[in-house]
C-alpha positions in Angstrom: 79.5 109.6 90.8 77.7 112.8 91.8 75.9 113.0 88.4 74.8 109.4 88.8 73.4 110.0 92.3 71.6 113.1 91.2 70.0 111.2 88.3 68.8 108.5 90.6 67.2 111.0 93.0 65.3 112.8 90.1 64.1 109.5 88.7 62.8 108.3 92.1 60.8 111.6 92.5 59.2 111.3 89.1 58.3 107.7 89.7 56.7 108.6 93.1 54.7 111.4 91.5 53.4 109.1 88.7 52.2 106.5 91.2 50.4 109.1 93.3 48.5 110.3 90.2 47.4 106.8 89.4 46.1 106.2 92.8 44.0 109.4 92.6 42.5 108.4 89.2 41.7 104.9 90.5 40.2 106.4 93.6 38.0 108.8 91.6 36.7 106.0 89.4 36.1 103.6 92.3 34.4 106.3 94.5 32.0 107.5 91.7 28.8 105.9 90.4 29.2 102.8 88.1 29.0 103.5 84.4 25.6 102.9 82.8 25.1 99.5 81.2 22.6 98.2 78.7 20.9 96.4 81.7 20.1 99.5 83.7 19.4 102.0 80.9 15.7 103.1 80.9 13.7 101.5 78.1 10.7 103.1 76.5 7.4 101.3 77.0 5.9 99.4 74.0 2.8 101.6 74.3 4.8 104.8 73.7 6.4 103.2 70.6 3.2 102.0 69.1 1.0 105.0 70.1 1.5 107.0 66.9 2.9 106.6 63.4 3.3 109.3 60.7 2.7 108.5 57.1 3.2 110.6 54.0 1.8 110.1 50.5 0.3 111.8 47.5 -3.3 113.0 47.3 -5.2 111.2 44.6 -8.6 111.0 43.0 -10.6 108.0 41.9 -11.0 109.1 38.3 -7.8 110.1 36.5 -6.9 108.9 33.1 -4.8 109.6 30.0 -7.1 109.5 26.9 -5.5 107.7 24.0 -6.4 107.5 20.3 -8.5 104.5 19.5 -7.5 104.4 15.8 -5.0 105.9 13.4 -5.9 109.2 11.9 -5.3 113.0 11.5 -6.3 115.2 14.4 -8.6 117.5 12.6 -10.0 119.7 15.4 -9.2 120.4 19.1 -12.2 121.9 20.9 -10.8 122.1 24.5 -7.5 122.7 26.1 -5.9 122.7 29.5 -7.1 123.8 32.1 -10.8 123.6 30.9 -13.4 121.9 33.0 -15.6 119.5 31.0 -18.6 117.3 31.5 -18.8 113.6 30.8 -19.4 112.9 27.1 -18.1 116.3 25.9 -16.2 116.0 22.6 -12.7 117.2 23.3 -11.3 116.7 19.8 -12.1 115.1 16.5 -10.1 112.9 14.1 -10.5 113.3 10.3 -13.6 111.1 9.5 -14.2 111.8 5.8 -13.3 108.3 4.6 -15.2 106.5 7.3 -18.3 108.7 6.6 -18.1 107.8 2.9 -17.8 104.1 3.7 -20.7 104.3 6.1 -23.0 106.0 3.6 -22.0 103.3 1.0 -22.9 100.6 3.6 -26.2 102.2 4.3 -27.0 102.4 0.6 -26.2 98.7 0.3 -28.5 97.9 3.1 -31.3 99.8 1.5 -30.7 98.0 -1.8 -30.8 94.6 -0.1 -33.9 95.6 1.9 -35.7 96.5 -1.4 -34.6 93.1 -2.9 -36.0 91.4 0.1 -39.4 93.0 -0.4 -39.3 91.8 -4.0 -38.6 88.2 -3.0 -41.3 88.4 -0.4 -43.8 89.6 -3.0 -42.8 86.9 -5.4 -43.3 84.4 -2.6 -46.9 85.5 -2.2 -47.4 85.0 -5.9 -45.9 81.5 -5.8 -48.0 80.7 -2.7 -51.1 81.7 -4.6 -50.1 79.6 -7.6 -49.6 76.6 -5.3 -53.1 77.1 -3.7 -54.6 77.4 -7.2 -52.9 74.1 -8.3 -54.3 72.4 -5.2 -57.9 73.4 -6.2 -57.3 72.3 -9.8 -55.9 69.0 -8.6 -58.9 68.4 -6.4 -61.2 69.0 -9.4 -59.1 66.8 -11.5 -58.1 69.5 -13.9 -54.3 69.3 -13.3 -51.7 66.6 -12.9 -49.8 65.6 -9.8 -46.6 66.7 -11.4 -47.9 70.3 -11.9 -49.0 70.4 -8.3 -45.7 69.3 -6.9 -43.9 71.7 -9.2 -45.9 74.7 -7.8 -45.2 73.3 -4.2 -41.4 73.1 -4.6 -41.2 76.4 -6.4 -43.0 78.1 -3.5 -40.7 76.4 -1.0 -37.5 77.3 -2.8 -38.6 80.9 -2.8 -38.7 80.8 1.0 -35.1 79.8 1.0 -34.2 82.7 -1.2 -36.0 85.0 1.2 -33.9 83.6 4.1 -30.7 84.1 2.1 -31.6 87.8 1.4 -32.5 88.3 5.0 -29.1 87.1 6.1 -27.4 89.4 3.5 -29.4 92.3 5.0 -28.3 91.4 8.5 -24.7 91.3 7.4 -25.0 94.7 5.8 -26.5 96.1 9.0 -23.5 94.7 11.0 -21.1 96.3 8.5 -23.0 99.6 9.1 -22.7 99.1 12.9 -18.9 98.4 12.6 -18.4 101.6 10.6 -20.5 103.6 13.1 -18.2 102.4 15.9 -15.2 103.4 13.9 -16.8 106.8 13.4 -17.4 107.1 17.2 -13.6 106.5 17.7 -12.9 109.7 15.7 -14.7 111.6 18.5 -12.4 112.0 21.5 -14.8 112.4 24.5 -14.4 113.0 28.2 -15.2 109.8 30.1 -16.3 111.7 33.3 -16.7 115.2 34.7 -13.3 116.7 35.4 -10.4 119.0 34.5 -8.2 118.8 31.4 -4.8 118.6 33.1 -2.7 118.3 29.9 -3.0 118.1 26.1 -0.4 116.0 24.3 -1.4 116.4 20.6 -2.0 119.4 18.3 -4.3 120.1 15.4 -3.1 118.6 12.1 -0.9 116.0 13.8 -1.0 112.4 12.6 -1.7 110.1 15.5 -1.5 106.4 15.8 -3.7 104.0 17.8 -2.6 104.3 21.5 -1.0 107.7 21.3 -1.8 110.0 24.2 -4.1 112.9 23.5 -5.4 114.3 26.8 -4.9 113.8 30.5 -8.2 114.3 32.3 -8.6 114.2 36.1 -11.4 114.6 38.5 -11.1 117.2 41.2 -13.1 115.4 44.0 -13.4 113.4 46.1 -9.8 113.6 47.3 -8.2 110.4 48.5 -5.0 109.2 50.1 -3.7 105.7 50.0 -0.9 104.4 52.2 0.4 101.3 53.9 0.9 100.6 57.6 3.0 98.0 59.5 1.1 94.9 60.5 1.3 95.9 64.2 -1.5 98.4 63.4 -3.7 95.7 61.9 -7.0 95.6 63.7 -6.5 99.1 65.2 -7.6 101.0 62.1 -11.4 100.8 61.3 -13.6 102.2 58.6 -15.0 105.6 59.7 -12.0 106.5 61.9 -10.8 110.0 61.5 -7.3 111.6 61.5 -5.9 115.0 60.9 -4.3 115.5 57.5 -2.1 118.4 56.5 0.2 119.3 53.6 3.3 121.6 53.3 1.8 122.8 50.0 -1.2 124.2 51.9 0.3 125.7 55.0 -1.9 126.4 57.9 -4.7 124.1 56.7 -5.8 121.0 58.6 -8.3 118.6 57.1 -10.2 115.7 58.5 -9.3 112.4 56.8 -11.8 109.6 57.2 -10.9 105.9 56.7 -12.9 104.7 53.7 -11.3 101.3 53.2 -9.0 98.9 55.1 -7.3 95.9 53.4 -8.6 92.7 55.0 -5.2 91.0 54.6 -1.5 91.7 55.3 0.9 91.6 52.5 3.3 88.8 53.5 6.2 90.1 51.4 6.3 93.5 53.1 4.4 92.9 56.3 2.1 95.9 55.6 -1.6 96.4 54.9 -3.2 99.1 52.8 -5.5 101.9 54.0 -7.6 104.4 51.9 -8.9 107.6 53.4 -11.0 110.4 51.9 -11.5 114.1 52.7 -15.2 114.7 52.9 -15.0 118.4 53.8 -13.8 121.5 52.0 -10.6 120.7 50.1 -9.2 124.2 50.7 -5.9 124.5 49.0 -5.4 120.8 48.4 -5.2 119.5 44.9 -4.6 116.0 43.4 -0.9 115.2 43.2 0.1 117.2 46.3 2.0 115.4 49.1 0.2 115.2 52.4 0.9 113.6 55.8 -1.1 112.4 58.7 -0.4 110.9 62.1 -2.0 107.6 63.0 -2.8 107.6 66.7 -3.7 104.0 67.5 -4.1 104.7 71.2 -7.6 106.2 70.6 
């Protein structure tokens, strides 16, 4: 009995202590400020969200191309290699052209032969024309027959058709020459614009097929950057507007980027529009292919 009474006293004391702690916790919660809710949290203004937007992209140039072989052949000679600077029209390499050159000389000889044959037909036509005129005079004097006059007439006319035939043969021969000249030009690998040879893909003595890459040529200026913006910026970006551009590859440098072109439409699939900027000033340490970033401040 004494043990049961003692157990009941201890249990009652613990229960009282627990109830008192709960009252303190409830009191602390009820007396403090209410917990923040989504309704009374501060929301940023739309202007602060739309005021700026950072974009990143590669620096590009307008002229950059991989020069490919225009015909099958053997790369006979390479005149320039990376990183040489070349002018437009400079011959960078040459394919073996011995067979084409021989065919071209044969075609030119054929043209000369046909041209000589044409002169022969033209001279004969003058003779036949003179015979026809003489037959006309004789017929007027009654010294020849109608049949002889018509014979001279038709012979002179048929000779004119022979002249036209030979003229067409000569034109065909000239076109064959032109075709071979074009093939000969294809053996000369030339630079399409002023620029820098960034890479050479083939070596001397290598057999290349039509379409094989030979050189990668790139211009060095003007530097450009093309990027897209969300449609909420549409109408806020205008041609001539300037922004500050920088690159981690050229630390400490800041460049002025000027808007050169703005797409007049928004791409419905992505909800963006395209912007092209150029760097009109000194390029400093910037080079094509580097990654750059700029901040669009539409509040200006």
